[in-house]
Every structure is written in C-alpha cells, then in structure tokens.
N, C-alpha and C positions, 0 to 999 in steps of 0.2 A: 623757508626756515633759515634763520640767521646762524652763521658760523661764528662761534666764540673762539677768539685767538688770543693767546698770551704772548707778551714780549719778554724775552729772557735777556736781561742786562739793559741798563738805562743810559748808555753812552751817547756819543755824538751821532752815530749813524742811526740809532733808534729814534732819537729826538728829532733830527733834522730831515730824515728821509723815510724810514720804514713805518713809523707810526702815522705820519700824515698820509702816506699811501694807503695804509690799512684803513684809516678812518674815512677815506674817500670811497671805499668799496660799498656798493649799495646793499650787499647781502652778507656782510661780515662786520665784526666789531672788535675793538680792543676790549678784551674781557678782564684780563688780570695781568699783573706785573711781578717779575722776580728781580731782586737785587740782593747782593750780599749784605746790604744794610737795609733793614726794614723801613727806617725813616725815609730813605731815598726812594724805595719802592712806593711807599705811601704818597710821597710828594709827587712822584711821576704819575701815579694812577689818578690822583686828584687833578693834576694839571691837564691831563690828556683825556679825562672823562672815561676811565675804565668802568665797565658796566656791571661787573660782578658784585654781589653783596659784600663779599670779602675779596678785595681786589689786590691787596699788597702782600707779598710773601718774601721771606728770606730763607725759606725751606723749599727747595725744588720739589721734593717728594710730596709735600703737602699741596703745592700748586697743582701738580700732576694728578693728584687724587680727586680733584674736582670733577664730578661726573658730567657737569655741563660744559666743560672745556673740550673743544674739538681739536685744536692744533696749537703749535707753538712756533714762534719765530726766534731763532737764535741770533742775537746780536752781540754775543759775548766774544772774548778773545779766542784766537784760533785753537789753542790746545784744549779748550773747554768744550768745543763742539761735540767731540765724539762721546764722552760720557753723558752729556746732556741729551744728545739726540737718541742715544740708546735707551736712556731712562724714559724719554718721552714715548718712544716706540713701545717699550714694554708696558707702558701705561695706556696704550691704545690711542696715542695722539699723533696726528700728522705733524710733519716737521719741515720747516723751511729754514735753511741755515745760511748765514753769511759765509763768504768765501775767505780764504780757502777752507773747504769743509773739514779738513783734518790736517795733521802735521806728520802722520805716518801712514804708509800704505795699508798696514794692518788695521789701523783705526778707521780709515775710510771704508775699507771692505766690511768691517764690523758694523758700521752705520748702515750700509746698504743691506746687509743680511738681516739686521735687526728689524728694519722697516719692512722688508719683504716678508719675514716670518710673522710679523704682527698684522700684515695687510694694510699698512698705512703708507701714505705718500711721503717721499723725501725729495725736496726741491732745493736747488742751490742758487744763490743770489748773484747772478751775472746780469745786472741791470742793463748793460750796454746792448744786449740783444733786443731791448725794447726802445732804443733810440730810433725814432721813426726813419731817419736817414739811413742808419745802418740796416734796418729791416728791408727797406726798399733796395738798397745796394746789394744785400745778400740775395734777395729774390732775383735781381738783375743778373748777378753772377751765376746763380743756379740755372737761369734761362740762357746762359751762354753769351750774355751781353758784353763780356770782356774777352771772349774767346776762351782759351785755356789759361787758367790762372797760373802764372809762372813764379810770382814772387809777391810777398807782402812785407811791409816795413812799418813798425810802430815805435814811436818815441813818447814816453810819458815820464816827466820828471817834475819834481817840486822841491825846492830847497827848504830843508828844515833848519831851525835856528840852533839846535843842539841835538844830542843823542838821548834826550829824556823822553823817549817814546817806548811804549810797552813792546812794540815790534822789534826794538833794538836789543832786547834782552831775551834770554832763553827760557824764562820762567813760564810764559804763556804764549810764546810765538816761536817760529822757526826761520822766518824770512822777514826782511824789512821792506825794501822797495818792491821785491817780488810778490810779497803778500799784500802790500797796500794797493798796488796797481798792476804789477806784472802778471798776476793770475788772471786779471781781466784781459790783458793783451793776449795771453795764451788762448783764452776762450774765444776771442774774436778770430784769431788766426785759424783755429780748428773749425769754428763755425763757418767761416767763409771758404776755407780750402778743403776741409774734410770730404764733402760730398763728391768732389771731382778728383782730388789729389790723394785720397786715402789717409791713412794714419801717419802720425809723426814716427819716423824710424830712426832718427839721429838727432841728438842734441849736443851742441858744443857751447861752451860759455866762458866768459871772463868775469870774475867776481872781484870787486874792489871794496875793501873795508879799511883802507889805510888812513882816512882822515880822522875818524873818531875811534878806530880800533874796535868797532862793534863786532860781536861774534857773528853778526848777520850781514847780508849784502847791503852796502851803501849805494853802490852802482852795480848793475848787472847788465851784461851784453850777451844775448842768446842768439845762436844761429840754429835753425831747424831745417831738417830735410824730410820731405814726405815720400810716401811709397812710390809715387810716379816721378820722383826726382825734383819736383818743385821745392822752392825754398822760402824761408821767412827769416826776418831778423827783428829782434826786440831790444830796446834799450830802456831801462828804468833807473831812476836815481832819486836819492834824497839830498844830493849834494849841490844841485844847481837848478835854476828855473829854465824852462825851455817851452817852445810852442808844443802843444799836444797834437801829435800828428799820426794819422793812419793812412797808408798808401797801398793801393792794390794795382798790380801790373799784370796784364794778360796779353795773350798773343794778338788781340784785336782791340785793346783799349786799356784805359787806366782810370783810377779814381784817386783824388787827394782830399782827405778829410782834415780840416783844421779846427782844433778845439772842440771836436765832437766827443772826445774821450773825457768823461766826467759825469757829474750828477745832473747837469742842467738840461740835457736833451737838445742842446743848441749847437752852435758852430756853423761852419760853412763846408760845402762839398762841391768839388768841381770834377767833372769827368772829361774824357776825350770829346764828349758831345757838348760840353759847356757847363753852365750852372746846373746843379742838381738840386731840385726843390724838395723840401720835406716840411712837416709840421714840427714846431717846437712843442714838446709835451714831456711830462714827467715820466722818465723810464722806470722809476720805482713803482709807480702806479701799475704799469704794465706787468712787472714781474709778480707783484702781489695778486693782481687780478688773475693771472695765469694759475698761480698756486691755488687760489680759491676755486677757480673753475675745475682744476684737476681733481680736487676733492669731490666736488659736486658731480662731476662727470665720470668719476671712478677711472681716471686715466693717469698716465705719468705726466708730471710737469714738463714743460718744454726743456728745462735743464734738470734732468733727473740726477740722482745720486751717483749713477755710474759715470756720467760726464764729469761730475765734480771729482770723483776718485781718479779718473785719468789725468785731470789737471794736477792733482796732488802728486801723482807719479812723475809727471814732467817737471814740476818744481823741484822735487827731490833729485831727479837726474841732473838738473841744471846746477845744483850745488855739489854734485859728485856723491850723493848719498842715495841714489835710486837703486 
C-alpha cells in the first residue's frame, strides 16, 4: 500500500532535495502541498506531480483533514516546525521535520510528546547520516577501528553575499550558520562519539556577528567535551568560504573527510590505512527511505525526535540560552 505524504513549504530544500528523494521511493508518493500562497502550492503540485485529487492548500488544517494523507514533511522555517508538527500529530499524521526541529527546548519537547501521544512517528532530517562514506566510517568507529575516539573537528563555511537571509532575522529563525550547517555538525559529532564517549557535558563557544550586525551567529566556534573527557570542535560561518572538512582522531587511527559535508553524498575520505572507498549516492533518498520504513515497520526513525531535541538544547547552550 502506497504511503501518501505532503510537503509543507515549497522552498529550495523541498524543490532540490526532499521532493526528488520522496518521488524516488517505490512505496510512497508526493500526495499534496502546502504553501502560504495557494498559487505557489498549485504550481509546485503540478510541477512535481502531486497525486491527490485536491493537491494544493494554503490552509494547513484543511490539508491535514485529508483522510488519505499519511504523513507530512516539514520544509518550513525553523520557528514554524513546532506548531506544524503538533498540528500534524493531532491529526494523526506521521511527521518528518527539517532541522533544527525547533528553536525552544519546550517546543522540541512538545513535538516529541504530541507525536508519542498520537502514536505517530517523528523523524528529523540529518541527511549526513546517509552519506555512504560517513555510514561506513561510523561503523568502523563503532567496531574500534580508530581505537578510542579522542577528538573530532568539523569546518563548514560558505560566504553569503549579504544578510538578506531569513535565518539572519529573529522572525522565523534563531541561529544563522549554526542552523544552516552547525546543527548537522553537532549531529555528526554525537553520532560518531556518543556510543563510546557518552553525552556532551560541556559546551564553550565564541559567537561573532560583527560584520553585518545580525542578531544571530555569523561565525560560531564551539568546543565540546563528552562524559569520558573526549573533545570536539566545530566552526561554522556565513562570512567566508572554506573547504568542508570533518576529521576524526582516535588512539589507533584517524580519518580526514574532504567535502563530504553537503548534499551531494560525494567528497573524499582518507584514513590512517589510506584511501577510504564509498559509493556516491543521494543521502536525502536514504533519510526519506528510513522515514517511510519506520512508518511501515512501526519503529522509530533512525534520527527520532528525542535526538533532534537534544540537538536543539546544545544549539541553545552554544549561544548562552540553554
């Protein structure tokens, strides 16, 4: 039986990544579309072949009232995730949300509780977990291939032309570089290090917003410490371009990932053993496939709401608001 899934918001991430990944699923389809502007929803639905008889909405409650709709994908701005996810849960729809899943700890917890109460699945979109090289490295780490992981370092920066980005304003966002890419870096660090190093117990940060005077982070430098004493550092920025790098250092080896952070599923990886081979494939397909499987198998998605909520807590702690 086909799963009918709606896309909430019609921005770049929906058009370029989420909808193509959804349409590539053999047992799910793009069913309907929500946008604040009905004409935009209709245009998007037609362009991407949404299958519902009535496929375009500018009223979220009306979309959620469709009995044939099974789930929603939230591609909307950060501050809209919580009310939209809670509404979806109350309507009995499974929910997959873009990251970060919320901008307040209380909102993240409310999303988790609403989905638990309704008996629906809540997944969070950390597509880098489905980069084939990252998955193989993480398995290697879990098998002790690097010995004890002592440190990780991630750099992800992309220069913006100006401050005309919705993440730079407080209306619908709370972080800029940290929400755009830093939240992914945090997820990678916890995914790799958590199984052997425990939870993050300390966060120190330097936040710069002096270039454009944004209320949000233009450059962020984070230092993390785990329960066992191991450490990690993250640098994100919208002020300059830099190679996208992830490095893993253990007591018996290391890995250097160049340009694997991103949407392409590509880049190069070198370890203490030499070239590390992997398949280049769409990581968005992997995350949507997992969400669809989680619904069908009545299990938690690989990145459940509780993981997303912990990420939100660390983001808030990084800016001194945790």
